[in-house]
N, C-alpha and C positions, 0 to 999 in steps of 0.2 A: 504493500500500500504506500509506504514511504517512497519507494522507488517510482511509483506511478505519479505521486504528487510532484516529485522532483522533475520528472519529465514534462509534466504539464506546466510547471513554473518556467522551465527552460523555454518551452514553446512560446509562452506568453511574453517572456522577456525578449525573445527574438522578434516576435511580432511588434512589440512596442518600439524596438529599434528602427524598424522599417516604417512604422506609422509616422506620418508627418514629414518624411523625406521627399515625398512627392504627393501630387493630388491628381485624382482621376475620377470622373463622374461614373456613376453606376452603369451607364449605357456604353461605356468604353470610349467616350468622346471627351477630348480636352476642350473645355469651353472658356474662351478668353474674351473679356470685355476690353476694347480699346477705346479709351476716353480722350478725345482730342479737345484741348481747351477752346480753340476757335479755328476757323478756316483761313489759313494763309500759306504761302508757298513753302516756307521752311517746314512747318508742321505737316503739311500734306506730303512733302517729300519723305519725311520720316515714316509716316504711316504707310505710304505705298511700299517703301523698302521693307518695312517690318512685315507687312502682310505677304509680300512675295517670298520672304524668307520662311515664314510660317508654313506656307504652301510647300516650299522646297523640303523643309524638315519632315512634314507629314508624308511626302512621297518617298523620301530617303528611308524613313524608319517604319513605313507601313502602318502609320497610326492615323487617327482621325482628329483633326483640329478644326474646331468651329470658332470663328471670331466674329464679333459684331461691333460695328463702329457707333460711337456716340459722340455728339458734338455739343460742347457747352456754351457756344456762342459768346465766349468770354464773359459769362455771367455766373457769379458764384451761386446764385439761387438755383439756376438751371443745373449747374454741376452737382450741387447737393442733392437735387432731385434724381439726377442720373445715378449718383452714388447709392442712394436708398434703393433704387430699382435694381441695380447690379447686384447688391448684396442680397436682396430679396429673391432674385432669380437664380441664385446659387451658382454663379460663375466660379470656375476653378482658379482663375487668376485675373487680375486687373492690371492693364498697362495704361497708365495715364501719360499723356504727352503735354508737357509744360507744367510750370510750377503750381499755379492755382488749381489746375485739374488734379495734380498729385495730392495737394493738401486736402482738397475736398474728398478724394477717395479714401485717404487715410482716416479722416474723421468718420466717414460713413461706415468703414469696415472695422472700427475700433472694437476690440473684444472678440472679433471673428478671426478664424484661422485661414484667412484668404491672403495668399501672397500678392504683394503689390510691387511691380517692377516698373519704375517710372523711366521716362525718357526725356532728354533735353531739359534738365534742371541745371541752371547755371551755378547755383550755390546751394547744394543740399543741406549744408550745415545751417546757413542763414534761414533756409526755408523750414527748418525743424523736421527734416526727413531722415535724420540719422539716429542711431541708437534704438531703433525699433525692430523687433525680432522678425516681423513679417514684411519688412519694407527694404527694398534696395533698388538699384537702377543705374542709369548712365547719365553722366554730367557732360554738358558742353561748355564747361567753364571757359571764360574768355580771358585772353592775355591782354588786358587793357593797356599796360605800359607799352607793349610791343606795337599795338595799333597807333598809339600816340607817337611812338618813335617813327613810325611810317609817315605820319602827318608832318613831323618836323624834317624828316629826310626829304620829302617832296617840296616843302616850303619852310626853310630855316628862319624866315622872317615873320612867322606868325606872331601876332600880338594878342589876339583874343580868340578863344574857342567857344563855340556854342555847344551846350550840352542839352540835347533834345531827347526826352524820355517821358515815360508815364510814371507818376509818383505813386501809383497803386500797383505797379508791376513788380513782383518780388525779384524777378530776374535782373532788374536794373539796379537794385540797391547797392550791391557790392561793387560792380563796375563803375558806377557813378562816384562812389566814395574813392575808389582807386584813381579815377580820372582827376578828381579835385586835388588829391594828394600829389599826383604827378605834376599837374600844372602849377600848383603852388611851389613845388621844388624847382621849377624852371622859371619862376616869376612871370608866368603867362596868365593873363586875366581870362576869366570865363564868365559866360552868361548862361543861366539855366532857364529853359522854357519847357513846360510840361503840359501834357494833355492826356485825357483818358478816353474820350470819344473821338470819332473821326473828325468832327468839326473842330474840336479843341486842338487836336494834333496839327491839323492844317493851319489853324490860326497861330499856333506856337511856332511852326516852321516859318511862316510869313513874318513873324515878329523878330526873327533872327536876321532877316535880310538887311544888309547895310550896317550890321552891328558886329560882325565877326568875320574872321578870315577862313575858318573851317568849322565843321560841325561833327560832333561825335555822338553816336547813338549805340547803346549796347544791344544785346539780343532781346529787344523789347517787342512784345507781341502787339501792343496797342499801336506803336509806330509802324510796325511791319504791315498792319492791316491796311494802311493807306500809303505804303512806301512809294508807289509810282508818283503820286501827287506831291509828296514831300521831296522826292528826288528832282522832279521837274521844277519845283519852286526854288530849290537851292542851286541847282545847276544853272538855271536861267539867270540867277543873280551872281553867277561866277564863284559860288561857294562849294568847295569840295566836301562831300559828305562821307565820312568814314563810319562804317557800321559794324555790327557784331556778327552778321551772318551773310553768306554768299547770296541768299535770296534777296537781300536789300540791293546787292550789286546788280543782279539781273533785272531788278526793278528800276535801276537807273542811278543808284548811289555810286560813288567813285570807287571805293576799295574797302577791303576787309582782310583780316587774317583770322581764320578759325578752323572749324572742323568740317568734315564731309558729312552731310546729313543723311545721305544714303547709307554710308558705313555705320553711322550712329543707329539708324533704324535696324540694320542687320544685327548689330551687336546686342541691341535690346531684345530682339526676338530670340537670339541664341541664349541669352541669359535667362529669359522667361522660361523657355522650354527645358533648360538644364535644371531649373528649380522644380518644374512640374514633373520631370522624369526622374526625380529622386536626388538631385544634387543638393548640396548645402546652400543656404541663403548667404551669398557672398557680400563683401563690402561693396559700396557703390564704386563705379568705375568712371574715371575721367578720360574722355577721348583725347587722343593726340591731336593737336592742332598744327599750326605752322604752315597752313596753305594760304598764300596770298592770292586773292581774287580781285581782278581789276576790270572795270567796265571801260572798254576801249572807246566806245562812243562818247562817254562822259569825259574821259581823259582828253580826247580831241577837242571837245567843246570847251573845256576849261584850260586847254593849253598846257597840261601837266605832262612832264617827261617822267614816266613811271619806271624807267630803266634803273633808277636809283634803288628800286626794291630788289634788284637781282642780287645785290650783296647781302640781303637780309634773310633770304629764304631760298631753299632748294627748289621749291615748287611755286610757280606763278601761273595762275590760270587766267586766261583772257576770255571775257565774255562780252556780249553786246546786250543792249536793252531788249528785254522780251516784249513782244507785241501784246 
């Protein structure tokens, strides 16, 4: 009898070791909720790459992966409603794209054993997304000093820099602090203009015309939502706009140095499936950056010789303004 009890305890212990290492629905399908904060080029690129990779993993491993897209329209109330729905519907994992989406999903899933693997979070620590047992993901942390180095390399005579961002966008908090510290260290003046709605952002960009020599915007979703209009306003006034993502540049901004968002989406999908297939919940991962992207149309219009960037990075990608 004692021997039988020992065997049963051993079986239970082994089962407990495997429990929680992965998640799978009873019907044999891995169900993933992809929650995109809003619709714009960068986040769309991440989602598209992520879904293509999930399809590829399903085919390679002979498993079924079902994913459903949700869009929060950059509205925390909508995102909270999505979070409640996703938790109620019993998804095996949640992949939020962008910071507010991630924060809302974490709140909705509090106390639930649902892995959350976020994507495109500029500063997970600042966003309160670290130290949580069921939360990890991929960061597109920006190298703000490097982008400002690019700005000065292209124009060493800059006197004033415009800082254009949303003051309600968590992604922007750290880069804007870094930009201010950098500019203070160089004794370069700066002007801050912020906006949260499309009209506010356009007005903020217009307010910088004639008041600065260049403009910096981090990976800010509110600015990206109207990036073509912002780019046209600034370039039309002869102001070089340096931004935090290549999607800004294809929308007409002058230049950036950052990550490849297709690669970021693929990495996020791999991380999510590794967790679902039994892997340990890893620490968040920071994507390698160092890719300078330049809009050649804008460079020509501004009369900027961007060959100076060749000494700063191994990879320079030239793009034109998307129609």
